[in-house]
N, CA, C and O of each residue as an XYZ file, in Angstrom:
392
protein
N     -30.750   -103.219     86.604
C     -31.184   -101.712     86.435
C     -32.415   -101.772     85.790
O     -32.717   -102.565     84.898
N     -33.161   -100.846     86.308
C     -34.489   -100.641     86.360
C     -34.681    -99.317     85.450
O     -34.891    -98.209     85.943
N     -34.583    -99.570     84.052
C     -34.817    -98.527     83.161
C     -35.788    -97.667     83.252
O     -35.583    -96.467     83.071
N     -36.981    -98.157     83.546
C     -38.253    -97.352     83.798
C     -38.123    -96.329     84.933
O     -38.794    -95.298     84.883
N     -37.404    -96.537     85.815
C     -37.204    -95.706     87.161
C     -35.940    -94.914     86.755
O     -35.715    -93.962     87.503
N     -35.183    -95.066     85.880
C     -34.011    -94.045     85.564
C     -34.837    -93.128     84.480
O     -34.645    -91.921     84.628
N     -35.508    -93.408     83.676
C     -36.174    -92.616     82.764
C     -37.173    -91.667     83.605
O     -37.310    -90.488     83.278
N     -37.821    -92.189     84.631
C     -38.512    -91.202     85.344
C     -37.697    -90.251     86.157
O     -38.089    -89.091     86.286
N     -36.763    -90.597     86.628
C     -35.779    -89.805     87.397
C     -35.214    -88.638     86.387
O     -35.112    -87.440     86.647
N     -34.912    -89.234     85.305
C     -34.155    -88.124     84.237
C     -35.152    -87.422     83.624
O     -34.803    -86.765     82.643
N     -36.321    -87.386     83.949
C     -37.584    -86.801     83.301
C     -37.753    -85.219     83.723
O     -38.207    -84.310     83.029
N     -37.218    -85.162     85.154
C     -37.190    -83.881     85.789
C     -35.503    -82.966     85.540
O     -34.370    -83.297     85.889
N     -35.927    -81.940     84.917
C     -34.667    -80.978     84.839
C     -33.754    -80.868     85.961
O     -32.553    -81.088     85.804
N     -34.290    -80.515     87.180
C     -33.477    -80.424     88.264
C     -32.690    -81.709     88.669
O     -31.502    -81.630     88.982
N     -33.394    -82.946     88.659
C     -32.718    -84.066     88.856
C     -31.304    -84.366     87.767
O     -30.253    -84.917     88.093
N     -31.632    -83.873     86.555
C     -30.540    -83.882     85.517
C     -29.413    -82.865     86.106
O     -28.215    -83.147     86.123
N     -29.861    -81.865     86.499
C     -28.931    -80.639     86.880
C     -28.223    -81.291     88.171
O     -27.010    -81.099     88.252
N     -28.820    -82.015     89.157
C     -28.177    -82.392     90.098
C     -27.042    -83.495     89.815
O     -25.950    -83.531     90.382
N     -27.489    -84.364     88.860
C     -26.377    -85.172     88.123
C     -25.263    -84.536     87.744
O     -24.135    -84.951     88.010
N     -25.519    -83.446     87.073
C     -24.379    -82.699     86.409
C     -23.640    -82.025     87.545
O     -22.410    -82.087     87.536
N     -24.174    -81.479     88.380
C     -23.526    -80.901     89.616
C     -22.220    -82.245     90.250
O     -21.012    -82.078     90.416
N     -22.860    -83.219     90.426
C     -22.169    -84.567     91.181
C     -21.106    -84.780     89.999
O     -19.991    -85.088     90.419
N     -21.209    -84.692     88.774
C     -20.121    -84.954     87.815
C     -19.032    -84.145     88.186
O     -17.964    -84.733     88.360
N     -19.064    -82.960     88.340
C     -18.005    -82.042     88.737
C     -18.126    -81.347     89.825
O     -18.221    -80.120     89.826
N     -18.136    -82.304     91.179
C     -18.346    -81.441     92.308
C     -17.655    -80.327     92.920
O     -18.160    -79.448     93.617
N     -16.115    -80.498     92.490
C     -15.188    -79.377     92.978
C     -15.622    -77.964     92.250
O     -15.455    -76.897     92.841
N     -16.125    -78.018     91.081
C     -16.751    -76.869     90.426
C     -17.918    -76.453     90.980
O     -18.035    -75.317     91.439
N     -18.856    -77.310     90.987
C     -20.396    -76.970     91.380
C     -20.580    -76.801     92.696
O     -21.660    -76.359     93.086
N     -19.587    -77.114     93.578
C     -19.688    -76.942     95.070
C     -18.423    -76.303     95.808
O     -18.027    -76.576     96.941
N     -17.867    -75.363     94.877
C     -16.666    -74.645     95.279
C     -16.574    -74.110     96.566
O     -15.574    -74.306     97.256
N     -17.539    -73.442     96.956
C     -17.726    -72.885     98.427
C     -18.113    -73.936     99.227
O     -19.137    -74.590     99.027
N     -17.258    -74.144    100.213
C     -17.508    -75.018    101.418
C     -17.445    -76.511    101.110
O     -17.660    -77.287    102.042
N     -17.182    -76.975     99.938
C     -17.017    -78.415     99.270
C     -15.755    -78.773    100.006
O     -14.823    -77.969     99.974
N     -15.624    -80.007    100.726
C     -14.390    -80.579    101.173
C     -14.509    -82.112    100.692
O     -15.401    -82.893    101.021
N     -13.448    -82.366     99.865
C     -13.591    -83.711     99.138
C     -13.276    -84.771    100.559
O     -12.191    -84.646    101.127
N     -14.181    -85.684    101.012
C     -13.743    -86.505    102.039
C     -13.843    -87.950    101.378
O     -13.818    -88.961    102.079
N     -13.967    -87.999     99.887
C     -14.027    -89.354     99.494
C     -15.367    -89.941     99.386
O     -15.471    -90.969     98.717
N     -16.241    -89.524     99.855
C     -17.680    -89.928    100.224
C     -18.681    -89.591     99.075
O     -19.581    -90.382     98.794
N     -18.516    -88.406     98.413
C     -19.268    -87.582     97.535
C     -19.482    -86.224     98.041
O     -18.571    -85.487     98.418
N     -20.746    -85.921     98.033
C     -21.215    -84.550     98.454
C     -22.272    -84.468     99.561
O     -23.343    -85.066     99.461
N     -21.975    -83.780    100.527
C     -23.308    -83.917    101.456
C     -24.631    -83.381    100.902
O     -24.709    -82.557     99.990
N     -25.536    -83.868    101.470
C     -26.883    -83.529    101.185
C     -27.036    -82.045    101.589
O     -27.628    -81.297    100.810
N     -26.618    -81.639    102.579
C     -26.889    -80.144    102.655
C     -26.220    -79.124    101.794
O     -26.613    -77.967    101.649
N     -25.054    -79.728    101.173
C     -24.491    -78.920    100.159
C     -25.361    -78.609     98.885
O     -25.401    -77.508     98.336
N     -26.203    -79.976     98.404
C     -26.977    -80.054     97.261
C     -28.323    -79.153     97.624
O     -29.003    -78.552     96.793
N     -28.517    -79.190     98.845
C     -29.827    -78.437     99.137
C     -29.553    -76.928     99.062
O     -30.399    -76.193     98.554
N     -28.558    -76.506     99.483
C     -28.242    -75.285     99.693
C     -27.944    -74.762     98.207
O     -28.300    -73.620     97.917
N     -27.366    -75.483     97.356
C     -27.085    -75.187     96.100
C     -28.338    -74.833     95.220
O     -28.391    -73.881     94.441
N     -29.333    -75.738     95.460
C     -30.630    -75.877     94.738
C     -31.471    -74.861     95.318
O     -32.447    -74.487     94.668
N     -31.202    -74.298     96.596
C     -32.075    -73.099     96.866
C     -33.641    -73.550     97.232
O     -34.546    -72.747     97.459
N     -33.766    -74.975     97.241
C     -35.325    -75.260     97.594
C     -35.280    -75.698     98.875
O     -34.210    -75.738     99.482
N     -36.434    -76.073     99.421
C     -36.656    -76.460    100.718
C     -36.193    -77.931    100.899
O     -36.187    -78.772    100.001
N     -35.804    -78.126    102.193
C     -35.050    -79.635    102.546
C     -35.957    -80.718    101.939
O     -35.543    -81.516    101.097
N     -37.307    -80.704    102.444
C     -38.389    -81.668    101.998
C     -38.329    -81.815    100.586
O     -38.164    -82.971    100.196
N     -38.416    -80.989     99.787
C     -38.352    -80.914     98.217
C     -37.253    -81.450     97.652
O     -37.350    -82.276     96.744
N     -36.194    -81.073     98.089
C     -34.689    -81.592     97.624
C     -34.686    -83.063     97.928
O     -34.260    -83.818     97.054
N     -35.176    -83.629     99.239
C     -34.968    -84.833     99.870
C     -35.843    -85.722     98.795
O     -35.392    -86.775     98.345
N     -37.131    -85.207     98.424
C     -37.744    -86.174     97.584
C     -36.992    -86.294     96.158
O     -36.751    -87.391     95.654
N     -36.662    -85.137     95.589
C     -35.752    -85.317     94.307
C     -34.653    -86.158     94.398
O     -34.407    -86.914     93.457
N     -33.862    -86.138     95.523
C     -32.775    -87.160     95.914
C     -33.155    -88.510     95.937
O     -32.506    -89.406     95.398
N     -34.296    -88.677     96.613
C     -34.728    -90.075     96.909
C     -35.040    -90.846     95.543
O     -34.846    -92.056     95.428
N     -35.517    -90.078     94.570
C     -35.989    -90.593     93.268
C     -34.758    -90.978     92.586
O     -34.782    -91.988     91.882
N     -33.569    -90.224     92.719
C     -32.292    -90.632     92.044
C     -31.826    -91.718     92.764
O     -31.339    -92.627     92.091
N     -31.856    -91.850     93.976
C     -31.354    -92.866     94.777
C     -32.235    -94.126     94.515
O     -31.612    -95.173     94.340
N     -33.653    -94.175     94.460
C     -34.273    -95.210     94.092
C     -34.026    -95.866     92.690
O     -34.232    -97.062     92.484
N     -33.540    -94.937     91.686
C     -33.180    -95.263     90.357
C     -31.832    -95.765     90.303
O     -31.376    -96.168     89.233
N     -31.035    -95.779     91.549
C     -29.778    -96.147     91.695
C     -28.561    -95.418     90.767
O     -27.465    -95.915     90.507
N     -29.090    -94.058     90.334
C     -28.111    -93.327     89.677
C     -27.364    -92.573     90.941
O     -26.324    -91.994     90.631
N     -27.681    -92.520     92.048
C     -26.818    -92.142     93.092
C     -26.644    -93.036     94.206
O     -27.609    -93.614     94.704
N     -25.627    -93.162     94.568
C     -25.238    -93.985     95.973
C     -25.152    -92.967     97.301
O     -24.834    -91.778     97.326
N     -25.481    -93.706     98.213
C     -25.392    -92.981     99.481
C     -24.210    -93.438    100.438
O     -23.799    -94.590    100.303
N     -23.739    -92.763    101.224
C     -22.621    -92.988    102.276
C     -23.016    -92.518    103.393
O     -23.199    -91.307    103.276
N     -23.290    -92.983    104.673
C     -23.456    -92.369    105.780
C     -22.019    -92.486    106.522
O     -21.285    -93.473    106.466
N     -21.768    -91.309    107.214
C     -20.673    -91.106    108.029
C     -21.128    -90.201    109.257
O     -21.363    -88.997    109.154
N     -21.218    -90.912    110.391
C     -21.762    -90.363    111.707
C     -23.298    -89.793    111.289
O     -24.196    -90.569    110.965
N     -23.461    -88.430    111.337
C     -24.787    -87.814    111.138
C     -24.757    -87.445    109.701
O     -25.828    -87.144    109.174
N     -23.764    -87.432    109.062
C     -23.784    -86.975    107.729
C     -24.390    -88.257    106.668
O     -24.331    -89.478    106.815
N     -24.986    -87.427    105.558
C     -25.203    -88.312    104.466
C     -24.538    -87.678    103.280
O     -24.662    -86.471    103.072
N     -23.797    -88.506    102.455
C     -23.182    -87.985    101.144
C     -23.569    -88.840    100.122
O     -23.853    -90.026    100.290
N     -23.587    -88.118     98.831
C     -24.152    -88.578     97.518
C     -23.248    -88.632     96.561
O     -22.444    -87.705     96.465
N     -23.209    -89.580     95.788
C     -22.207    -89.771     94.574
C     -22.896    -90.460     93.556
O     -23.748    -91.319     93.781
N     -22.430    -89.985     92.118
C     -23.005    -90.767     91.045
C     -22.616    -92.130     91.096
O     -21.513    -92.440     91.545
N     -23.438    -92.985     90.668
C     -23.230    -94.315     90.348
C     -23.026    -94.322     88.765
O     -23.896    -94.375     87.896
N     -21.399    -94.243     88.604
C     -20.933    -94.170     87.247
C     -21.172    -95.313     86.482
O     -21.477    -95.262     85.290
N     -21.017    -96.561     87.261
C     -21.164    -97.888     86.422
C     -22.529    -98.002     85.959
O     -22.739    -98.532     84.868
N     -23.471    -97.568     86.660
C     -24.714    -97.615     86.138
C     -25.127    -96.727     85.086
O     -25.886    -97.074     84.180
N     -24.599    -95.515     85.212
C     -24.936    -94.484     84.159
C     -24.084    -94.968     82.888
O     -24.618    -94.715     81.808
N     -23.019    -95.531     82.851
C     -22.547    -95.985     81.815
C     -23.201    -96.967     81.172
O     -23.380    -96.852     79.959
N     -23.658    -98.069     81.848
C     -24.430    -99.239     81.347
C     -25.740    -98.727     80.933
O     -26.220    -99.233     79.919
N     -26.341    -97.900     81.482
C     -27.610    -97.234     81.073
C     -27.620    -96.360     79.654
O     -28.523    -96.420     78.819
N     -26.604    -95.659     79.573
C     -26.333    -95.144     78.259
C     -25.889    -96.071     77.022
O     -26.258    -95.936     75.856
N     -25.032    -97.025     77.526
C     -24.822    -98.141     76.449
C     -26.081    -98.882     75.927
O     -26.246    -99.061     74.720
N     -26.958    -99.307     76.855
C     -28.289    -99.938     76.596
C     -28.978    -98.899     75.761
O     -29.462    -99.319     74.710
N     -29.114    -97.619     76.030
C     -30.000    -96.769     75.443
C     -29.409    -96.563     73.923
O     -30.162    -96.565     72.950
N     -28.313    -96.427     73.838
C     -27.492    -96.576     72.466
C     -27.758    -97.649     71.626
O     -27.785    -97.521     70.402
N     -28.000    -98.939     72.335
C     -28.033   -100.142     71.695
C     -29.414   -100.288     71.181
O     -29.686   -100.915     70.158
N     -30.408    -99.588     72.052
C     -31.739   -100.019     71.592
C     -32.550    -98.923     70.868
O     -33.709    -99.067     70.479
N     -31.743    -97.729     70.725
C     -32.495    -96.678     69.908
C     -31.764    -96.388     68.674
O     -32.206    -95.564     67.874
C-alpha cells in the first residue's frame, strides 16, 4: 500500500465522488447499468461525470495507480471496481496513525 499515492488520489473531490459512485453502483448508475460481476464500465463513469473521455481517464488512472480501483478487461470493455480490501486497510492505518 502506497499511502502517499492514496492521499494524492483522495485529494481530488471528483475522485472521491467516483469512489462513492462505485460503492453503490446500482444506485449511481441506475440507467443502463448491468451487473456483469466485473464492476462498472469506464464509459458509464465517463457518462455520469459529464467530462471529456481524456479527463476522466486521467482521474481513473490516478485511482488505479493508487490501487483504490481494480480493472477487469472483458473483450473490448474495461470495468472498474473498488478495491475494498485496500480501502479498509488504508482506513485502519489512518485510524491507528492519527
